[in-house]
C-alpha positions as CSV (number, residue, x, y, z in Angstrom):
1,M,0.0,0.0,0.0
2,E,1.3,3.4,-0.9
3,I,2.2,5.6,2.1
4,K,-0.2,8.4,1.0
5,N,-3.1,6.0,0.9
6,F,-2.2,4.6,4.3
7,L,-1.9,8.1,5.8
8,M,-5.3,9.1,4.4
9,I,-7.1,6.0,5.7
10,A,-5.3,6.2,9.1
11,S,-6.0,9.9,9.7
12,L,-9.6,9.7,8.7
13,S,-10.1,6.5,10.8
14,L,-8.6,8.2,13.8
15,C,-10.9,11.2,13.3
16,L,-13.9,8.9,13.3
17,L,-12.7,6.9,16.3
18,I,-12.1,10.1,18.4
19,V,-15.6,11.5,17.5
20,F,-17.1,8.1,18.4
21,H,-15.2,8.0,21.7
22,H,-16.4,11.5,22.5
23,Y,-20.0,10.4,21.9
24,V,-19.7,7.3,24.0
25,K,-18.1,9.4,26.8
26,H,-20.9,11.9,26.9
27,I,-23.9,9.6,26.0
28,N,-25.4,10.0,29.5
29,D,-24.9,13.7,29.8
30,F,-28.5,14.8,29.4
31,H,-27.7,18.5,29.6
32,L,-25.9,18.2,26.3
33,T,-27.6,18.3,22.9
34,E,-27.0,15.4,20.4
35,H,-24.6,17.7,18.5
36,E,-22.7,18.5,21.7
37,K,-22.4,14.8,22.5
38,I,-20.6,14.3,19.2
39,F,-18.4,17.5,19.2
40,Q,-18.1,20.4,21.7
41,I,-16.5,23.6,20.7
42,S,-16.1,24.6,24.3
43,D,-14.0,21.4,24.9
44,V,-11.9,21.9,21.8
45,S,-8.6,22.2,23.8
46,N,-9.0,18.5,24.7
47,H,-9.4,15.6,22.3
48,E,-11.3,17.6,19.7
49,S,-8.1,19.4,18.7
50,F,-6.8,16.0,17.6
51,V,-9.7,15.6,15.2
52,F,-8.7,18.9,13.6
53,L,-5.1,17.7,13.4
54,F,-5.9,14.3,11.8
55,F,-8.5,15.9,9.5
56,G,-5.9,18.4,8.4
57,I,-3.4,15.6,7.7
58,F,-6.2,13.9,5.7
59,I,-6.9,17.0,3.6
60,G,-3.1,17.7,3.1
61,V,-2.4,14.1,1.9
62,L,-5.5,14.1,-0.3
63,L,-4.5,17.4,-2.0
64,S,-0.9,16.2,-2.4
65,K,-2.1,13.2,-4.4
66,F,-3.4,15.6,-7.1
67,Y,-0.4,18.0,-7.3
């Protein structure tokens, strides 16, 4: 497997795993909306920042495949 394909799959998979983990972590927090259970802007300094990091890697590798 080409390294760029691996990086794309791995970074997107990590994004989805982190978002799923966040949802499971907050599933019983009834004061949060469904959207906040998936992603909280107020908590972005925690594990949400890694979603931005890995999604940025995904976009960068995807764009580098075309240029």
